[in-house]
N, C-alpha and C positions, 0 to 999 in steps of 0.2 A: 441620615439616610444611608442605608447600606449599599455597597457596590460589591458584587461577588462574581468572580470569574467562573464561567461554566463551560467555556469552549476554548480550544486553542485555534491556531490558524488553520486554513483550509476549511473553515466552517464546520468543524467537527464538534459535537457536544461531548466534551471530556472534562467533567468536573474534577478538580484537584483539591488539595487542601485549601481552605478558604480563609480569607481575611477581608476586612473592610475597615474604612475609616470615615469619620464625619467629613463633610465637604470643606469645612473651615479649619480643620485641624492639620497642623504641620509638625512633623517630628524631625528633630535634628539627630542624625546618627553619627557616631564616631566611625571614621573609615576603618574597614576590617583589616586593611594592610596599607597604611598611608604611605609607605616607602616604595610600593610597587610603581615602577615606571616602565616605559617602553624599552629602555636600555637594559633593565634587568629581568623583564618578563616578556617573552616573545608573544604571548597571547594578546598583549596590548598593542602590538604593531599591526593594527587592522587595516592599514592603508597599503600593505604589501602582501605578497603571497605568504601563507602561514609557514613558519619554520617548525615543523612538527618534531624534529629531532631535539629541539630545545624545550619542549613542553613536558611537564610532569603534572600529575594530579594536584599537587600542592600549588603549583603556579596557576593552574586552571581555576582552582578554588579562589585564590586571592585575586586573580585577574578578573574573574567574573564578579566578585564582590565589589571591586573598585569600579568597574564599568556600570554595575547595577546602581550603585550609589550616585554616580554621575548622571545616569539616566533619570533616576527618581528626582534628583534635584532639578534637572532640566524640565521635567514634567510639571513640577511645582511652579517653576518660573513661567511656564506656558499657561498655567492656570491663572496666575496673576494677570497676564496679558489678556487672556480671554475674558476675564472678569471685569476688566477696565472698560467702561462704556465709551471712553474717549478714544480708545485705540481701535482702528478699523479691523474687521474680521474678514480676512481673505483666505483663499486656498493656500497661497504661498506662505503667509505668515502664521498659519495654524498647522495645516496638514503637511506643507512642505518642510516646516521647521521640525515637526515630529519625525518625518522621514529621515531627515539629516541626523536628528538626535539619536534615533534608534540604530543607525547603521553600525557603529562600533560594537554595541552589545550583541546585535544579531549575528554579526560576522564572527565574533569571538565564541558565541554560543554554538554556532554551526561547527567551528573548528573543534570544540570539545566533543560534539557528537561524532565527528570523524575519528577523533582519537579513541573514543569509546569503542567504535566499530573495528578499527584496524589494530589497536593495541589494547585489547580487552584484558590481557594479562597484567597490564600496568594500571589502566583505568577500569576498575571493576564496576559492577552494576551499582553497588552501594555508593561509591564515590561519585559516579556519574549522576545518579538520581539526586544526590545532595546538591550538586552544582546546578542541575537542571531546575530544581525547585527554586533555587535562589534567582536564577534568570527569569523564570516564569513569574515569580512574585513581582519582579521589577516591571515586567511588560504589562501586567494588569493595571498599572496605575493610570494609564491614559483612559482605559475603559471605566475607571471608577471616578473620573473627574466630571462633575456636573457642569462647571464652567466651560470646559472644552466641548462637552456634549452639546450644550446649548449653542455654543459658537458654531459648531459644525451644522446643527439644524438650521441656523440662520443663513449660513453660506449656501447650503443645499437648496433652500427655498428662494433666496433673493438673488444669487449670482447666476444670471442667465448666460454668462460667457463660458461656463464650465464645459469642457469637452467630455466625451463619453468616459474616458479613463478616470478623469477627475471625479465625475459623479459616482462612478463605481467605488472609488476609494472612500469617498465620504459616506456613501450608503453602507459600505462594509463596516466603517467605524460606528455609525449609528446603530446598525443591527447588532453588532457585537455588544455594544454598551447596553442596548435594550434587553438582549437575551441574558446579559449579566445582571439584570434586575435594577438598572440605574433609575428607572421610572417608578419603582415601587415605593410606596409610603413606608414609614419606619416600621409599623407593625407587621405589614406583609413582608418587608425585607428581612425581618428577624425570622419569620416562619420559613421564608425562602432559603435562608442560610442554614437553618436546622435541617430542612429537607435534604439539601445537598450533602451536608455532613453525614446524615444517616445513610444516604445513598452510597457514598464512598465507602462507608464502613461495611455495608452489606455486600457490596461488590468485592471488597477485599476478602470477606468471609467466604463468599461464593467461590472465588479463585482458590483459596486455601483448601477448601473441601474437595475441589476437583483434583488438585495436586495430591492430597492425602489419599483419596480414593484410588487414583491411578497407581500410586506406589504400592497399594496393598495386593495387587494381582501379579502373580508370576507363575510360570509353569515350566518345569524342567523337561527337556527332551534328551533322551539317551540314544534313541534309535537313529543311526546315521542314514537309514533308508528314507526317513521323512525329510531330511534336509539335503539329500543328494543333488537336487536341482536348484538349491538356493544360490543366489549370486554371492560372491565373496563379501561384498559390502554388508549384506544382511547377516551372513555368518559371523562376521567380525563384531557387528553390533549386538548379536545374541550370545556370543561365546562368553563363558565365564572367564576364560583366559584368552584374550584376543590374540596373543602370540601363538596359541594352539587352536586357532579357530576351525581348522579342518578336523580335529579330533573330538571336540566337544568336551563336556556337555554344553548344551545351549539352553537359553532361558527366554521364553516368550514373555514380553512385557507390553504395556500399553503405551509406551513412548511412541510418538508419531513416526520416528525413523525406523521403528520396528514393526508397528501394527499394520500399516498399509501394505508394506512389501511382504509381510508374512502371509496375509490373506491372498495375495497374488500367487504365492509360490507353494503354499502348504497343500499337499495332496490328500490329507486326511480331513474328511468332511466334518467329523466330530470335533476335531481340534479347531477347525475354522469356526464352527458354530459357537463353541465355548468362548473363544477369544472375542468374537463379534459381540456376544451377549455381555461379556465382562466390560467391553469398551462402552457399550451403549446403556449400561445400567450404572455407570459411575455416579457417585455423589447422589445416590438415591437410597430409599429404605430397603431395596433389594440387597444392598451391601451392608449398610449399618445405619441406624437412626442418627447416630452422632455426626455423620457426615452427609446427611440428607439435605439437598438443596431445594426440595419441592416448595417449602414455605417461602424460602428466599426469592424464588421466581415471582411469586405473587407480591411479595413486599417490594421488590425492585420495580415491578410494573406499576404498583400503586404510587410509589414515590415519584417515578417519572411522570405519571399522570398529574400528580399534585404540582410538580415543578412547572409543567406546561400550563396548567390552569391558572396558576399564580401570574403567569406572564400573559394571560388572556387567550390561550389556545384551547380548543376542545379536547385535545389529547396530545400525547408526545409525538405521534407520527405527523400530525399537522404542524407542530413546531419544527420538526426536522425538515419539512418541505420548504421552510423559509430559506434554507441555504442549499437547495438542490436544484439542478437543472429541470428535473421533472415538474417541480412546482406544486404538485398536489398529489394526494394519495390516490385519487381517481386516475390520474395519468399513469401512476406506477401500476395499479391493478390492470389498467387497459393494456400496458406493455406486457405484463405477465400473461394475460389471457390471449393476446395476439400471438405470443410465442408458443403457448402451451398446446394449441390444437394440433399443429403439425408435429410437435415434439412427442406428444403422447401417442400419435399414430405410429411414428417411427419407433418409439420405445417398445410398443407391442410386437412389432415385427422383429426387432432386435432380440427380445427375450425369447420369442418363439424359435428364432434361428439358433440362439445359444443353447436352448433346451435340446434341439435336434442334434446339434454338434456334440454336446456332452453325452447324450445317449449313444451316439455313434462311437464314442470313446469308452463305453462301458459304464457310464453313470446311470444308475437305475432308479433314481428318485426325482421328484419334482424340484426344480431349482428354488433355492431360498436366497435371501439377501446376502448371506455369508458365502454363497457359492459363486456369485457373479464375478468377482475380481479374478478368481482362479481360472475359471473356464473362459473368461474374456481374454485373458492373456494368452491362453493356449489357442483360442480361435484366431486371435490376431496374428500370432506366429504362423498359423496354418494358411491364412488368407494372403498374407503379405510376406514375400520371401526375402526381403532385404535384410532381415536380421541375420541371415546366413552370411552376409557380406561383411560382418563386423563393422556396422555403420559408422562408428566413431572414427574409424581409420580414414574416412573421407572428410572429416571435419577437424583438421589441425587448427588450433586456436589462431595462430598468426595469420594464416590464409583467410580464415573466416572473418577475422576482425578487419584486415586490410580490405577485403571485398565489401564489408559493411560500410567502411568509410568511403570507398569509391562509389558505391551505390548512392549514399547520401549526398556526396558531392554533385553527382549528376542530377539527382532529384531536386535539390534545394539550392543549387548555385553557390556552394560554399567550398572552402578549401581547408584541409587539415594539415598541420605541420607538427611533427614530433620534436619537442625541445630536448636537447641532450641533458642527461641527468646531472652533469656538472654545473649546469646553469640554473637548475631549479631544485631546492631542497625537498626531499620526500622522506617518507617514514620507513622505506624498505627498498632494497635494490631491485625488486620485481616491479616497483611502481613506475609507470610511465606518465609523461605529461604532454598534452597536446594543446595547441592554440588553434582557433578557428577564425577565418577571415572570409569576407564576401568576395565576389568575383572581381572587385576593384582593388582588392588587397587591403581593405580596411579591417582592422582587428575588431572582433566581436566578443570573444569569450574564450575560456580555457577549461580543460577538465583533466583530472587525474584518473588513471586507470590502474586498479589494483586487482589483477585477475585470479590469483591462485590461493589455494588453501594454505593456511599456516596454523595447524592444530595447536591449541593451547595459547595462541597469540591473538588470532582474529576472532571476532564474535561470530558464532554460528548457531543460530536458533533451530535450524533444521538442515537437512542434507543439501538443499538447493538455496541456501541463504544468499541473498544478493540485495544490494542497496544502491539507490541513486540519491546521494546526499547533496543538497544545495549548500555549498560552502560560502557563497556570497551572492546576494541579489543584485540586480541592476537597480541603480538609483542615480539619476542625473544630478540631483541636488547634493548627494553625498559623494558624487564622482566615482562610483563603483560600477564595474561590469561583472557579468556572471562568471562564477567558477563552480564546477560540479565535481564531486568525487564518486566514481563508479567502482563499487566493491563487489567482487564475486568470490566464489569458493570452488573454482574449477581445479581439477587435478593437475598439479604442476608436472613439468617434464622431469623424467628420472635423471637426466644428465643434460649437459650442453649439446650433446650430439642428438638428443631426441626431442620430439615436439610434444606439446600438450594436446591431447586429443579430446574433443568434446562429444558428449552424447547429444542426440538431437534435442532432448529436453533442455540441455544447457545452451544449445544454439538459440532456442526459443527465448530463454531467459535473457541472453545477451541482446537480442533484438528488442525485447520488451523494455529493458532498462535503458537502452540507448534511445528509444523513442521518448521515454520520459525525460531523459537528459536534454534532448534537443529542444523540448518545449521551454526548458529553463535557460538554455544557452543562446537561443535565437530570439528571445523576447525583444520587442522594441518599446515596451511600456516603460516610461521613465521613473515610475514610483515603485519603491520596494514592496509596498503593501498590495500591489496588483501586478507585479512583473513576474514572468515565468510561471511557476507552479503556484504562487501565492494567490489566494483569494479565488481560485477556480472552484466552482461548485463541486462538492465531493463526488457526485455521481458522474462527473465529467473528467476527473483527474486522470483516469487511466485510458482515455481515448487514444492518445498518441502512442501509448504502450501497445494497445491492441492493433492499432493501425500498422505499426512496424511489424508486429508478429504476423499479420495477414500476408505480408510479402513472401513468407515462407510457404504459402500455398501456390506460388507461381513457379512453374517449371524453370523459367529463365533464371530466376533468383537462385534456385537450388543448384542449377548447373554452374552458376557463377561462383557460389561460395563453397562448393564441394571440390575437393582436390585430394586424392589419395596421398597419404604422407610419404609413400615410397615410390609409386609409379607416376604420380602427378596427374592421373586421369580423373575426370569428374565422374559422378554417378551416372550410370547408364540411364537411358530414357525410361526403360521399364522400371528400374529401381526408383526413379523420381516419381513416376506415376503411382507406384505402390506406396511410397512414403507420403505423398499427398493424401491418398485415399485412407491410409492408416490413421491420419490425424482426426478423421471423422468416424472412426470405428465406434459404434454405439453412441454416437453424438446425441441421439434422442434421449437415451437413458441419462446421460450426463446433464443435458439441458433440463430434463424434468427434475433432477436432484437439486439443481440451482433454483429452479422456479419454486419448488416446494419450500426451500429455506427462505427465499425472498418473500413469498406470500405469508409464511408462518411469522416471520419477523414483523411484517406490516400489520397482521391481525393482532399479534400480541400487544402492539403499541397503539392500536386504534379501537379495540373492543375491550369489554370487561368480562368476556367469557373465561371460564377456568382454562388454564393453559393446556391441560391434558385433553379437554374436549376439543380445543382448537387443533391440536395435533391429530387426534383421531379423525376429525372431519377432513383435514387437508391431506393427510397421508393417503387415504383411499382415492383422492382426486389425482394425485401425481405419481404415486409409487406403485410398482407392478406386483408387490408382495404384500401379504397381510402383515400388519404391525405385530411384531413379536411381543409376547406378553411381558418380557423382561426389558423391552426397549423404552427407555425414558430419556432419550438423548438430549433433551433440552436441559436436564439437570447438570450436564457437563459442558454445555455450549457457552463457553466464555466469550466467543466472538459476538454473539447477540446480547448476552446478558450482562457482560462487564466491559466490553471493548467499545471502540468508537463506531461500531457498525449497528448499534441500536437504531431501528427505524431507517436503516440505510444499507442493509445487506444487499438489496437489489442493485446497488450502485455498480457492482462488477458487470452485471448483465446490461445495464443501461450503457455503460462505457463500451462494452463489446458491440452493442447494437449501433452506437454512433460511429465507432471505429470501422465496423464492417461497411456501413453506408458510405463513409468517406472513402474507403479503399475501393469500393465498387466504381467510383467515379473514374479511377485510373484504368480499370478493366474495360469500362464502357468506351473510353476514348484513348485507346492504346497508341494512336498515332501522335498524340500531343501530351506525352507523359511529362516532358520538361515544363510545358506551360502549366499543366495541372500541378506539378511539384512546386512551381513558383507561387501558385494560388494557395496551395496548402500551407506553404511557409508564411505567406502574408496574412493568413487567417489563424489557423490552429497554433502554429509555432510562434507567431509574432505577438498575437493579442493577449494570450495567457489569461490572467484574471482581470485584465483591463476592459473586458467586454463580456457580456453575458453569453454563455456557450450556445444558447439557442440562436442568438444573433450571429455568432461566429459560424455556426453550421449553415445558416441561411446564406451568409456571405460566400461560403465556399460552394454549397450545393444548389442554391437557388430555390430551396423548398425546405419543408420540415422533415425530420428524420422518419424513416420507415424501418420496420423489422424485416422486410423482405430480403435485404442483403445478408443479414445474419442467417436466415433460413438457407440461402444459397451457399454461403461459406461452410455451414455445418452439413451440407449435403442433404438437407431436408426438403429442398425444392428441386 
């Protein structure tokens, strides 16, 4: 009987390279590095804070190899215990033992991820993926074990003493194993394995063609008048010689750190149109037949459908809903439709207003999709005058971060203490370490903060790259408490006498990632498979991120965190009101864009209509412009076609909706913010993956979620 892993944690469907073994076969492996010990390899010291300064890619590889072998041997021993009818099957001696067994491997694996992020010049992508795959292969063993699966089914059905968190952990295990094909008979299991292998191959080919197609477009600009209003960051990214970025020449490319900003700042409508078209016809026959992804779209959809049908589902979207808070495709479509009515009305008014504004500035054509970003930026600057204040001067990093900690202390009844660098080993002098305790002084968790860019050293996939990495999970049986690594790419201070100044978009990123971190750091669930961020339904993972971001819509918060780096004065009341209003500039247009992609994704994975027909039908429903004849954007959409967001793209919107509704509770009862904060901590921040998010929400709000709060936050009501 074949057992094949198709998902990683957080309930995402992410097929990787595949392996399976018969249930009765045991393989004895020679240790990959038998002499590795905790004394000579810091990665193996999983019961203490990681010593990153002592880690190398080689030690990570041999350390993970050793821990993986130990884990696999432990799972085989667990299989023998689970298979023995004379030995009782209990939560503690099956799931509890697995939790304890996994802890060293998971902690070491997380530390490798951290090293890959913060020392990418040493731990490159190839080395990391090799280590990642070794750890992944080890972790799949428990989901491939029929004896452990049957034991868990028995415990789930017969043990009436299980609490909610324990039932969630077992249900997660059973669902993971079932979606991995553990119940398939041998013939279907072989087909299942082949489907996933083909799917992985096609997705890799799809990504390859997008990269190749993107690299084929470039356009030289010699005229300095075109780039005279470009920001320095964009000029540096476009300059053939970055050291001479003011002189040129400059090159338009389709890289994300160039494309978006270029459309915002380019005054030449023809250049905007050509660049927009080039971007949206990537990997299609408009470029070249040898890099056309059109056929791959249908092949990937078909294979995903076969994967779902083999597991007993009508389609891939229905299978995806097994691990989502939404629960069903109908609930997702209902959310999309409930948000779309007001969003489309607002979008029409916004486009009409933008057309009028552009005409008043000499634009004599009808706006097209490639014109919106440029004229939107200009209208926003015209409507909201705070840009003239050099807004970043009011957000020095140290003040913003200290204010964020103070705010969280008051809201959630916790205290932060920075631990001196001579007491905690870190990977760079900029890195800071904090411990968190409750209001009785009891230690709860810790986090690292790595705030600034280090070009060529730190991983940076885009301009605003930021990560919240769980370095260690809470597990009472393993005796571990949470540790998180917060990594940002903010501009560092130019000297010790100067401060790092944040753009407002960077302030938003800081609040978002800290919200995510708090959910991991303040968990009270005692099992690593359901504590913190682990096992949360994928469409609820970002709830706390959006919840914290929503505080930046509050005038009191903006007054508290703003402080001019020189004068020490906060933003004026009028500037704060403008800043809040500016966050909702063309909110209807943005929301319609998200709704279109969410609905497109769901239709692609729940119907069999040709992909281009689906696009043409939905485009006219959500978008204010005619679909350009060269626009085949799905051919280059790796997010939906090759990433973890297949039949899950709506998850961002769902989390935003839940986060907005939770935040509204604080604005409705402004006199009892502390009490509300304690309730939020005891539900969203405490229960993590140990309780279904629908139940978590009802415990906090006393009802089911509504889209009304998101309408209010977006300025649509």
